TORRO-789818 format. One record per residue: residue number from 1; residue in three letters; x, y, z of N, C-alpha, C in turn. Coordinates in Angstrom, 1 decimal, padded with zeros to 4 digits. Example, Ala and Ser with C-alpha at 12.3 -4.5 7.8 and 13.67 -1.06 7.14 Angstrom:
BEGIN
1/ALA/013.2/-005.7/007.8/012.3/-004.5/007.8/013.2/-003.3/007.8
2/SER/012.8/-002.2/007.1/013.7/-001.1/007.1/012.9/000.0/007.9
***
This chain:
BEGIN
1/UNK/096.4/018.3/-083.2/095.5/018.9/-085.0/094.5/019.6/-083.2
2/UNK/093.2/020.5/-083.7/092.3/021.1/-083.3/091.7/021.9/-084.9
3/UNK/090.5/020.3/-085.0/089.4/021.1/-085.2/088.4/022.2/-085.3
4/UNK/088.6/023.1/-085.8/088.0/024.4/-085.2/086.7/025.4/-086.2
5/UNK/086.0/024.5/-086.1/085.3/025.6/-087.1/084.7/026.9/-086.8
6/UNK/085.0/027.9/-088.3/084.9/029.5/-087.6/083.3/030.0/-088.6
7/UNK/082.4/030.6/-087.6/081.6/030.9/-088.1/081.6/031.9/-089.4
8/UNK/081.3/032.7/-090.2/081.5/033.6/-090.8/080.5/033.8/-092.1
9/UNK/079.3/034.0/-092.1/078.4/033.7/-093.0/078.0/035.0/-093.6
10/UNK/078.3/035.5/-094.7/078.0/036.9/-095.7/076.9/037.0/-095.4
11/UNK/076.1/036.4/-096.4/075.2/037.2/-095.8/073.6/036.9/-095.1
12/UNK/074.0/037.2/-093.9/073.0/037.5/-093.2/074.2/038.7/-091.8
13/UNK/073.3/039.6/-092.3/073.9/041.4/-091.4/074.5/040.8/-089.9
14/UNK/075.6/041.5/-090.3/075.3/041.4/-088.5/075.6/043.1/-087.6
15/UNK/077.0/042.7/-086.3/076.2/043.9/-085.7/077.6/044.4/-085.9
16/UNK/077.7/045.9/-086.7/079.0/047.2/-086.5/079.6/047.0/-087.5
17/UNK/079.6/045.3/-088.3/081.0/045.1/-088.9/081.2/044.0/-090.5
18/UNK/081.2/044.0/-090.6/081.0/042.7/-092.2/082.0/041.9/-092.2
19/UNK/081.8/040.7/-092.3/082.6/039.4/-092.3/083.7/039.6/-093.3
20/UNK/084.1/040.4/-094.3/084.9/040.4/-095.2/086.2/041.0/-094.0
21/UNK/085.7/041.6/-093.4/087.0/042.3/-092.3/087.5/040.6/-090.5
22/UNK/086.8/040.9/-090.7/086.8/039.8/-089.6/087.7/038.6/-089.9
23/UNK/088.0/038.1/-091.5/087.6/037.1/-091.9/089.5/036.8/-091.5
24/UNK/090.5/038.0/-091.5/091.5/038.0/-092.0/091.8/037.9/-090.1
25/UNK/091.1/038.7/-089.2/091.5/039.4/-088.6/091.6/037.7/-087.1
26/UNK/091.2/037.5/-087.9/090.7/035.8/-086.8/092.1/034.7/-087.7
27/UNK/092.2/034.4/-088.9/093.0/034.1/-089.2/094.3/034.4/-089.4
28/UNK/094.3/035.8/-088.4/096.0/036.7/-088.1/096.1/036.0/-086.9
29/UNK/094.8/035.8/-085.9/094.7/035.6/-084.7/095.0/034.2/-084.2
30/UNK/094.9/033.3/-084.9/095.2/032.1/-084.7/096.0/031.4/-085.5
31/UNK/097.3/031.4/-085.9/098.9/032.3/-087.0/099.6/032.3/-085.8
32/UNK/098.9/034.0/-085.1/100.0/034.3/-084.0/099.6/032.8/-082.9
33/UNK/099.3/031.7/-082.9/098.5/031.1/-081.3/099.5/030.4/-081.9
34/UNK/098.9/030.0/-082.4/100.6/028.5/-083.2/101.9/029.0/-083.6
35/UNK/102.3/029.9/-083.8/103.5/030.3/-083.9/104.1/030.4/-082.4
36/UNK/103.0/031.0/-081.2/103.3/031.1/-079.0/103.6/029.6/-079.4
37/UNK/102.8/028.9/-079.6/102.6/027.9/-078.8/103.4/027.1/-080.2
38/UNK/104.7/026.3/-079.7/104.8/025.3/-080.7/104.6/023.3/-080.5
39/UNK/103.9/023.0/-081.4/102.9/021.1/-081.4/102.0/021.9/-081.6
40/UNK/101.3/024.0/-081.7/100.1/024.0/-081.8/099.5/024.2/-082.9
41/UNK/098.3/022.6/-083.9/098.1/023.3/-085.0/096.4/023.0/-085.2
42/UNK/095.9/024.5/-085.6/094.3/023.8/-085.5/094.0/023.9/-087.8
43/UNK/093.2/023.2/-087.6/092.5/022.8/-088.6/091.5/023.5/-088.8
44/UNK/091.4/024.3/-090.0/090.6/025.7/-089.7/089.2/025.0/-091.2
45/UNK/087.8/025.8/-090.5/086.7/024.7/-091.1/086.3/025.9/-091.2
46/UNK/085.8/026.7/-092.9/085.3/027.9/-092.1/083.9/027.6/-093.3
47/UNK/082.9/028.6/-092.1/081.4/028.3/-093.0/081.5/029.4/-092.8
48/UNK/081.0/030.0/-094.3/080.8/030.7/-094.5/079.6/031.8/-095.7
49/UNK/078.4/029.7/-095.5/077.3/030.7/-096.3/076.5/029.6/-095.7
50/UNK/075.3/030.4/-095.4/073.6/029.2/-095.0/073.2/028.0/-095.9
51/UNK/073.2/027.1/-094.8/072.9/025.7/-095.3/071.0/025.9/-095.6
52/UNK/070.6/026.5/-094.7/069.2/026.8/-095.6/068.1/027.2/-096.8
53/UNK/068.3/026.9/-097.1/067.2/028.1/-098.5/067.8/027.2/-100.0
54/UNK/068.2/026.5/-099.9/068.5/025.1/-101.3/067.8/023.9/-101.4
55/UNK/067.3/023.6/-100.4/065.7/022.6/-101.1/064.7/023.3/-100.4
56/UNK/064.1/023.6/-101.3/062.8/023.8/-101.7/061.7/023.7/-101.2
57/UNK/062.0/021.7/-101.1/061.1/021.3/-100.2/060.9/020.9/-098.4
58/UNK/061.9/021.4/-098.1/062.6/021.3/-096.9/062.1/022.9/-095.7
59/UNK/061.5/022.5/-095.0/060.5/023.2/-094.0/061.1/022.7/-092.7
60/UNK/061.5/023.6/-091.2/061.7/023.1/-090.5/061.0/022.8/-089.8
61/UNK/060.4/022.1/-088.3/059.7/022.0/-087.6/059.3/022.5/-086.3
62/UNK/057.9/022.7/-086.0/057.9/024.2/-085.4/056.6/023.5/-084.2
63/UNK/056.5/022.9/-083.4/056.1/022.6/-082.5/054.9/024.1/-082.6
64/UNK/053.2/023.6/-082.7/052.2/024.1/-081.7/051.4/023.5/-080.9
65/UNK/052.5/022.2/-080.6/051.3/022.1/-079.4/050.9/022.8/-078.6
66/UNK/051.9/023.9/-077.9/052.4/025.2/-077.3/052.4/026.1/-077.3
67/UNK/050.7/027.1/-076.8/050.6/028.2/-076.8/051.7/029.3/-075.9
68/UNK/051.9/028.4/-074.9/052.4/029.5/-074.2/053.8/028.7/-073.1
69/UNK/054.9/029.2/-073.2/056.0/028.4/-072.4/055.5/028.5/-070.7
70/UNK/056.2/027.6/-070.5/055.4/026.5/-069.0/055.9/028.1/-068.0
71/UNK/056.0/028.0/-067.0/056.9/028.8/-065.6/057.8/028.0/-065.4
72/UNK/058.8/028.6/-065.5/059.9/028.4/-064.8/059.9/027.7/-062.9
73/UNK/060.5/026.9/-063.8/060.6/026.9/-061.7/062.5/027.4/-061.5
74/UNK/062.8/028.1/-062.0/064.0/028.5/-061.6/063.5/030.7/-061.0
75/UNK/064.0/031.1/-060.0/063.6/032.2/-060.4/065.0/033.5/-060.2
76/UNK/064.8/034.6/-061.8/066.0/035.5/-062.1/065.5/036.2/-061.4
77/UNK/066.1/037.0/-060.8/066.1/038.7/-060.6/066.3/039.6/-060.7
78/UNK/066.3/040.5/-062.3/066.8/041.4/-062.7/066.8/043.2/-061.8
79/UNK/067.9/043.6/-061.7/067.0/044.7/-060.2/066.7/046.1/-061.3
80/UNK/065.8/046.8/-060.6/065.5/047.6/-061.7/066.7/048.7/-061.7
81/UNK/067.4/049.3/-061.6/068.5/050.0/-061.5/068.8/048.9/-062.0
82/UNK/071.0/049.2/-062.6/072.3/049.2/-061.7/072.7/049.4/-060.1
83/UNK/073.6/049.1/-059.2/074.2/049.7/-058.2/074.9/050.8/-058.7
84/UNK/075.4/051.6/-057.9/075.9/053.1/-058.4/077.7/052.3/-058.5
85/UNK/078.5/052.4/-059.9/080.2/051.9/-060.1/080.7/052.3/-058.7
86/UNK/081.3/051.5/-058.1/082.7/051.4/-057.1/083.8/052.9/-058.0
87/UNK/084.4/053.9/-056.9/085.2/054.4/-057.8/086.0/054.0/-057.0
***
């Protein structure tokens, strides 16, 4: 038995889709996986709403001590243009 936490929050805008359309798709995919693999079981825990906004006295912690981020010790190179596609 695998506990799986699935996030499909209704009142948060998504990209190009509605969560009402995604939930049945995911349910069917998980049922298909269980059918293909005998003994595999998922215990699904759907997260369908946001938790913040319920407690009016809750304020998230914001670190105001640092105004600029520290310079990174790692270097990341992003090319100015993509290389030509291979054919």
